[in-house]
N, C-alpha and C positions, 0 to 999 in steps of 0.2 A: 273320539269315536268310544260312545257309550257302550254299556254292560250291554243292553237292550239290545244294539247291531251286532255286539261279537255272538252274545247268544243264539241270533235267529241265523248269523251269517253260518257259527260254524252247523247250525242244526243243516245246515244245507251242502255244507261242502263232505262232512261226510259223507251221506248218500251219495252228491255228486262223484264221490271222491270209487266209490263200491260201482256204481253203475259204467264210468270210465272204462274200470277193470276189467269189466265182465263184456261189455261193447269189445272193448282190445284183447280179448281170448278169445271171442267170439270170430270177431276179423280176421286175426291169426289162424285160428283152424279151418275157418272156411277158406282163407286163401291160402291153405297149404295143402289140404282135401282137393283145394281145384287143382292146385299144378302139380300135384305128388308124382303125376304121371311124366311131365316134364323132368321133376328130379329124379326120378327112375331109370328113364331114358340117355340123359347125361351122365349120371352116377355122379349126383351132386355131395359133397361133403356135408355134412351136418351144420358147418359155422356158413356155409355159401348159402346152406338153405336160412337158414337165422339171420343172415345177413340182408338175403331178399326180404323176408318178412318184415323185419325192423324198418327196413328204406322204406317200405310199404305203407308204413303205418302212418306218418302223420298225415298225408290224403285220406288213408280211412276216417283218421281219427276228428278229421275237419268234414265229412259229412255224419260222425254219430254225435260229433260234439250237440250239435242241436237237442236232437232226444235225447243224450243222456241228460242234459238240463233240464229239459221240460219233464223228464219221468222222475227228474230228484227231487224235483220242485213239488211233484204229485204227494212224495212218498214224505218230504219234509213236512210241509202243510198238512196234511193229513196225519201227522203224530201230533203235530202240534193243537189241531182241531179234534181228535180221539180225546189225547190228555187235557183236554180243554184248558188248554192256555191260550189260544186268543179272544176266549173270552173273558180270561180275566186279564187279560191287557184291556180290550173295549171295556171292561168295569174301572179298570183303574183310571179310564179316560184317557189315552190313550187313541189319540184316532185312527182310523184304516190304514192313511195313506204311512201314517207313520208306521207302523208294523211291516208295512209290505217293501217300503224302501231300500232295508237290506238287500232281498232279493231283489229289486230291482236293480241297482246297483252291481251285483257281481253279475247280474244277466249282462249289463253293456260292461263290463269288463272281461266276459267271456265273449261276447259278441266280439270286440274287437282285438281281442287276441287271435278267433279263428279268422276273423278280415284279416289281419297283418299277417297270420299262417298262410293263407290260401294265397294271399297276394305274394307273398316270399318264396314258399315252394314250389306254385305250380306259375308262375308267370317267365 
């Protein structure tokens, strides 16, 4: 793996982590407020509520993962374009397909993780 690949992959992983974290919190809050009347009616304990929310998270992450990936890619490439790094790569003679190859590799890896997770957790 070249330095360029690591640099571009890192520029994607950081926004992706934040996007997944934000979407996870939004999903957990949404599910919590959606089921709050059930929790209240049955006098659920905090650990039961947390277990319910965390055990449902893999299903929701599988649905949210494509959106988080696309948003992180938008943030990552936008930052690189804004700082002129894509122009610098192109002027250094690096072809476009070589610049976008790390993003395609990480996207393929995320698609495989989502596929395996979807078939494992929901089959």
